[in-house]
C-alpha positions as CSV (number, residue, x, y, z in Angstrom):
1,X,6.6,6.5,-31.3
2,X,6.3,8.9,-34.2
3,X,6.4,11.9,-32.1
4,X,9.5,11.3,-30.3
5,X,12.8,12.8,-31.9
6,X,16.5,12.9,-30.5
7,X,17.3,15.2,-28.2
8,X,20.4,16.3,-30.0
9,X,20.1,15.2,-33.9
10,X,23.2,17.3,-34.9
11,X,26.8,17.5,-33.5
12,X,27.0,20.3,-30.9
13,X,29.7,22.6,-30.0
14,X,31.6,22.2,-26.9
15,X,29.9,23.5,-24.1
16,X,26.6,24.2,-26.0
17,X,23.2,23.4,-25.1
18,X,20.3,22.0,-27.0
19,X,17.9,24.9,-28.1
20,X,14.9,23.2,-26.6
21,X,16.1,21.4,-23.6
22,X,16.4,22.3,-19.9
23,X,18.3,20.7,-16.7
24,X,17.0,17.3,-16.4
25,X,14.9,16.8,-13.0
26,X,15.9,13.9,-10.7
27,X,13.2,11.7,-12.1
28,X,14.6,12.1,-15.6
29,X,18.1,11.4,-14.8
30,X,17.7,8.6,-12.5
31,X,19.2,5.4,-13.2
32,X,17.3,1.9,-13.8
33,X,15.7,0.0,-11.5
34,X,19.2,-2.1,-10.3
35,X,20.4,1.2,-9.3
36,X,23.3,1.6,-12.1
37,X,23.5,3.2,-15.4
38,X,21.4,1.3,-17.9
39,X,22.8,-0.7,-20.6
40,X,21.9,-2.1,-24.0
41,X,18.5,-1.8,-25.1
42,X,17.3,-0.3,-21.8
43,X,19.3,2.9,-22.7
44,X,16.6,3.6,-25.2
45,X,14.1,4.1,-22.2
46,X,16.1,6.1,-20.0
47,X,17.6,8.6,-22.9
48,X,16.0,12.2,-22.8
49,X,14.3,13.2,-25.9
50,X,12.3,16.4,-27.0
51,X,8.4,16.2,-27.4
52,X,6.8,19.6,-28.3
53,X,9.8,21.2,-26.7
54,X,9.5,19.5,-23.6
55,X,12.1,16.9,-22.2
56,X,10.9,13.5,-21.7
57,X,12.0,9.8,-21.6
58,X,10.4,6.8,-23.2
59,X,10.0,5.1,-19.4
60,X,7.7,8.2,-18.6
61,X,5.6,7.7,-21.7
62,X,5.4,4.1,-20.4
63,X,4.4,5.3,-16.9
64,X,1.8,7.6,-18.4
65,X,0.2,4.8,-20.6
66,X,0.1,2.4,-17.5
67,X,-1.5,5.3,-15.6
68,X,-4.3,6.1,-18.0
69,X,-5.1,2.2,-18.1
70,X,-5.2,2.1,-14.4
71,X,-8.1,4.8,-15.2
72,X,-10.2,2.5,-17.3
73,X,-12.9,-0.1,-16.4
74,X,-10.6,-2.8,-17.8
75,X,-8.1,-2.3,-14.9
76,X,-8.4,-4.0,-11.2
77,X,-6.3,-3.5,-8.1
78,X,-4.4,-6.8,-8.7
79,X,-3.8,-5.7,-12.2
80,X,-2.5,-2.3,-11.3
81,X,-0.3,-3.8,-8.7
82,X,1.2,-6.3,-11.0
83,X,1.8,-3.5,-13.6
84,X,3.7,-1.5,-10.9
85,X,5.7,-4.4,-10.1
86,X,6.5,-5.1,-13.6
87,X,7.7,-1.5,-14.3
88,X,9.8,-1.1,-11.1
89,X,11.6,-4.6,-11.8
90,X,12.3,-3.3,-15.4
91,X,12.1,0.2,-16.4
92,X,12.0,1.6,-13.0
93,X,9.7,4.4,-11.5
94,X,10.6,7.8,-13.3
95,X,8.3,9.6,-10.6
96,X,9.2,7.7,-7.5
97,X,9.1,10.8,-5.1
98,X,6.1,12.3,-6.5
99,X,4.0,8.8,-6.2
100,X,5.6,7.9,-2.8
101,X,3.7,11.4,-1.7
102,X,0.6,10.7,-3.5
103,X,0.1,7.1,-2.2
104,X,-0.9,8.0,1.2
105,X,-3.2,10.7,0.4
106,X,-4.9,9.0,-2.5
107,X,-5.4,5.8,-0.3
108,X,-7.1,8.0,2.4
109,X,-9.6,9.8,0.0
110,X,-10.5,6.5,-1.7
111,X,-11.2,5.0,1.8
112,X,-13.5,7.9,2.6
113,X,-15.4,7.6,-0.8
114,X,-16.1,3.9,-0.1
115,X,-18.2,4.8,2.8
116,X,-20.7,6.3,0.6
117,X,-21.5,3.0,-0.4
118,X,-21.8,1.4,3.2
119,X,-24.6,1.1,5.6
120,X,-23.9,2.2,9.1
121,X,-26.2,-0.6,10.5
122,X,-24.3,-3.2,8.6
123,X,-20.9,-1.8,9.4
124,X,-21.6,-1.6,13.0
125,X,-22.8,-5.5,13.1
126,X,-19.3,-6.3,11.2
127,X,-17.5,-4.1,13.7
128,X,-18.7,-5.9,16.6
129,X,-18.1,-9.1,15.0
130,X,-14.5,-8.4,14.5
131,X,-13.7,-7.0,17.8
132,X,-12.5,-9.9,19.5
133,X,-10.8,-11.1,16.4
134,X,-8.9,-7.7,16.5
135,X,-7.9,-7.7,20.2
136,X,-6.6,-11.0,20.4
137,X,-4.7,-10.9,17.0
138,X,-3.1,-7.4,17.8
139,X,-1.8,-8.6,21.5
140,X,-0.7,-12.1,20.3
141,X,1.3,-10.7,17.3
142,X,3.2,-8.0,19.4
143,X,4.2,-10.4,21.7
144,X,5.2,-13.3,19.4
145,X,7.1,-10.6,17.3
146,X,9.0,-9.5,20.5
147,X,10.3,-12.8,21.3
148,X,10.5,-14.2,17.5
149,X,12.8,-11.0,16.8
150,X,14.9,-11.7,19.8
151,X,15.3,-15.2,18.5
152,X,16.2,-14.3,15.0
153,X,18.7,-11.6,16.4
154,X,16.7,-8.5,14.8
155,X,16.9,-5.3,16.4
156,X,14.5,-4.3,18.8
157,X,13.0,-1.3,17.1
158,X,12.9,-3.3,13.6
159,X,11.0,-6.2,15.2
160,X,8.6,-3.8,16.7
161,X,7.7,-2.0,13.4
162,X,7.2,-5.3,11.5
163,X,5.2,-6.4,14.3
164,X,3.1,-3.3,14.2
165,X,2.6,-3.6,10.7
166,X,1.3,-6.8,10.6
167,X,-1.0,-7.1,13.7
168,X,-2.6,-3.5,12.9
169,X,-2.4,-1.7,9.3
170,X,0.7,-2.2,7.6
171,X,2.4,0.7,6.4
172,X,0.3,3.1,8.0
173,X,0.9,1.6,11.6
174,X,4.6,1.6,10.7
175,X,4.6,5.1,9.7
176,X,2.7,6.2,12.8
177,X,5.1,4.0,15.6
178,X,8.2,4.8,13.8
179,X,8.6,8.5,14.9
180,X,7.5,7.3,18.6
181,X,10.3,4.8,18.2
182,X,12.6,7.5,16.8
183,X,13.5,4.8,14.3
184,X,16.3,5.2,11.8
185,X,15.7,5.7,8.1
186,X,16.9,2.2,7.3
187,X,14.6,0.6,10.2
188,X,11.8,2.3,8.5
189,X,12.7,1.0,5.2
190,X,13.3,-2.5,6.3
191,X,9.8,-2.7,8.2
192,X,8.0,-1.0,5.2
193,X,9.8,-3.4,2.4
194,X,8.9,-6.4,4.3
195,X,5.4,-5.5,4.7
196,X,4.7,-4.1,1.2
197,X,6.0,-7.4,-0.5
198,X,3.7,-9.5,1.5
199,X,0.8,-7.2,1.0
200,X,1.6,-8.0,-2.9
201,X,1.4,-11.7,-2.6
202,X,-1.7,-11.4,-0.3
203,X,-3.6,-9.6,-2.8
204,X,-3.0,-12.4,-5.3
205,X,-3.2,-15.3,-3.2
206,X,-6.1,-14.4,-0.6
207,X,-9.0,-14.6,-3.1
208,X,-7.9,-17.9,-4.8
209,X,-7.7,-19.5,-1.3
210,X,-11.0,-17.9,-0.4
211,X,-12.7,-19.5,-3.5
212,X,-10.8,-22.7,-3.1
213,X,-12.2,-22.9,0.6
214,X,-15.4,-21.7,-0.4
215,X,-15.6,-18.9,2.1
216,X,-18.6,-16.9,2.4
217,X,-18.5,-13.1,1.9
218,X,-18.4,-12.4,5.5
219,X,-16.0,-14.9,6.3
220,X,-13.5,-13.6,3.6
221,X,-14.2,-10.1,4.4
222,X,-13.1,-10.7,8.1
223,X,-10.1,-12.8,7.2
224,X,-8.7,-10.0,4.9
225,X,-9.2,-7.4,7.6
226,X,-7.6,-9.7,10.1
227,X,-4.6,-11.3,8.2
228,X,-3.7,-8.9,5.3
229,X,-1.5,-5.8,6.4
230,X,-2.4,-2.5,4.5
231,X,-5.7,-1.1,4.1
232,X,-5.0,-0.9,0.3
233,X,-4.5,-4.4,-0.1
234,X,-7.3,-5.4,2.2
235,X,-9.9,-3.3,0.0
236,X,-8.1,-4.7,-3.1
237,X,-8.5,-8.2,-2.1
238,X,-12.0,-7.7,-0.9
239,X,-13.3,-5.8,-4.0
240,X,-12.1,-9.0,-6.1
241,X,-14.3,-11.3,-4.0
242,X,-17.4,-9.3,-3.7
243,X,-19.1,-6.3,-2.5
244,X,-20.2,-7.5,0.6
245,X,-16.8,-8.9,1.6
246,X,-15.6,-5.3,0.7
247,X,-18.0,-3.6,3.1
248,X,-17.0,-5.9,6.1
249,X,-13.3,-5.9,5.4
250,X,-13.3,-2.2,4.9
251,X,-15.5,-1.7,8.3
252,X,-13.2,-4.2,10.4
253,X,-9.9,-2.9,9.0
254,X,-10.4,0.7,9.9
255,X,-11.7,-0.2,13.2
256,X,-8.4,-2.1,13.5
257,X,-6.7,0.8,12.3
258,X,-7.8,3.0,15.4
259,X,-5.4,0.5,17.6
260,X,-2.8,2.8,15.9
261,X,-3.3,5.2,18.9
262,X,-3.2,3.1,21.9
263,X,-0.2,1.0,20.6
264,X,1.9,4.2,19.9
265,X,1.1,5.4,23.5
266,X,2.2,1.9,24.8
267,X,5.3,2.1,22.4
268,X,6.3,5.5,23.9
269,X,6.1,4.1,27.4
270,X,7.4,0.8,26.8
271,X,10.4,2.3,24.8
272,X,10.9,4.9,27.6
273,X,10.4,7.8,24.8
274,X,9.3,11.3,26.0
275,X,8.1,14.2,24.1
276,X,7.1,12.0,20.9
277,X,3.8,13.0,18.8
278,X,1.3,10.3,18.3
279,X,-0.1,10.3,14.6
280,X,-4.1,10.1,14.6
281,X,-5.6,8.3,11.4
282,X,-8.1,11.0,11.2
283,X,-9.3,9.8,7.7
284,X,-11.3,7.3,9.3
285,X,-13.6,9.8,10.8
286,X,-14.4,11.1,7.1
287,X,-15.1,7.5,6.3
288,X,-17.4,7.1,9.2
289,X,-19.1,10.7,8.5
290,X,-19.6,9.3,4.4
291,X,-21.2,6.1,6.0
292,X,-23.7,7.9,8.0
293,X,-24.7,10.5,5.4
294,X,-25.0,7.5,3.0
295,X,-27.3,5.8,5.5
296,X,-29.3,8.7,7.0
297,X,-29.4,11.4,4.5
298,X,-31.4,10.5,1.6
299,X,-30.2,13.6,-0.7
300,X,-26.8,11.9,-0.4
301,X,-27.6,8.4,-1.7
302,X,-27.8,9.3,-5.7
303,X,-24.1,10.5,-5.1
304,X,-23.0,7.2,-3.8
305,X,-22.5,5.2,-6.7
306,X,-20.4,8.0,-8.4
307,X,-18.2,8.7,-5.2
308,X,-17.6,4.8,-4.7
309,X,-16.5,4.4,-8.5
310,X,-14.0,7.2,-8.3
311,X,-12.9,5.6,-4.7
312,X,-12.2,2.4,-6.4
313,X,-10.5,3.9,-9.3
314,X,-8.2,5.8,-6.6
315,X,-7.6,2.6,-4.8
316,X,-6.4,1.0,-8.2
317,X,-4.2,4.0,-8.8
318,X,-2.8,3.4,-5.2
319,X,-1.9,0.0,-5.8
320,X,-0.3,0.9,-9.0
321,X,1.8,3.4,-7.4
322,X,2.9,0.9,-4.4
323,X,3.8,-1.7,-7.0
324,X,5.7,0.9,-9.1
325,X,7.7,1.7,-5.5
326,X,8.9,-2.0,-5.2
327,X,12.0,-1.8,-6.9
328,X,15.0,-4.3,-6.7
329,X,16.7,-1.7,-4.3
330,X,13.9,-1.9,-1.9
331,X,13.4,-5.7,-1.9
332,X,17.4,-5.9,-1.4
333,X,17.2,-3.7,1.7
334,X,14.9,-5.8,3.5
335,X,17.3,-8.5,4.4
336,X,16.7,-12.4,5.0
337,X,15.9,-12.0,9.1
338,X,13.4,-9.3,8.9
339,X,11.9,-10.8,5.9
340,X,11.5,-14.3,7.7
341,X,10.1,-12.5,11.0
342,X,7.2,-10.9,8.8
343,X,6.6,-14.0,6.9
344,X,6.4,-16.0,10.2
345,X,4.1,-13.4,11.8
346,X,1.9,-13.3,8.7
347,X,1.8,-17.0,8.5
348,X,0.6,-17.2,12.0
349,X,-1.9,-14.6,11.9
350,X,-3.2,-16.0,8.4
351,X,-3.5,-19.1,9.4
352,X,-4.8,-18.9,13.2
353,X,-7.6,-16.3,12.1
354,X,-8.7,-18.7,8.9
355,X,-9.1,-21.4,11.4
356,X,-11.0,-19.6,13.8
357,X,-13.3,-18.0,11.5
358,X,-14.1,-21.3,9.5
359,X,-14.9,-22.8,12.8
360,X,-16.9,-19.7,14.3
361,X,-18.4,-17.3,11.6
């Protein structure tokens, strides 16, 4: 770019500093996605440069351009996730710490915003329809995960975290159950990495499978809510399939997320943990309030389309951040056996729920 100039165009005396530079932040000085110092052509993307008196790198510029694209109407959740994945595997995420903090909050606000586009009566019907699927699948996966984890020789904590993430709502369930288990950081990383990789696959695969099998909007929404881990990927896949699928998927998935509370309590009892705090997903109450306002308060209806559009944009950004966080280091940290457990549990819940939904819904 024409505006970028070298940070030190002239040789400097020993011990001197460029006049317009400042101490590099951790994000600016971070190595490439492989974890080592960037080499060859990639060094140009990591080299600090001065732009209008501020130190930036080319990879920060690339990140900013991709972020701006995700705000446009041409972006979609699958495209945003793909862009994030490509960035993570090539240049690396220059703002990894910041995007990690923003992801959960942005997702929660996006989910609440989606509530302004939903009807409470239709949502209640979808919720009732998904109750039986939810109860059977959650307990079935938790039990299967326990025995499969023992068979694969995985630690009990990691097996339980992956099982909870698969059975309930992905990273949110792992983040809630992990402190109850007093899980180690590396155990949390393995479970989260496993779930996030499978989420990325599901976001691309599920709409294609749904169209190939000619699933109805209602069937696909139910299947997404049951068989895809994270709420972000559930909403992303359902958005790509249709508006009614989105309503069904969001309602059933959030009702499923409430199971975080009883499962966390049961985890504390089974693992004999005392004095732990249970994390309650309060944002679900915000989603319900938004849905009730949209249904029963006429004055709120004109705001609905605007808030839903903002929520979908927020979801697109969320998936971009998630993709940008799946670096090579995260993928390597997962390991073969935990990933095999995740694939096994996901394959069981996806295939079994699809079979039952096609036969009964």
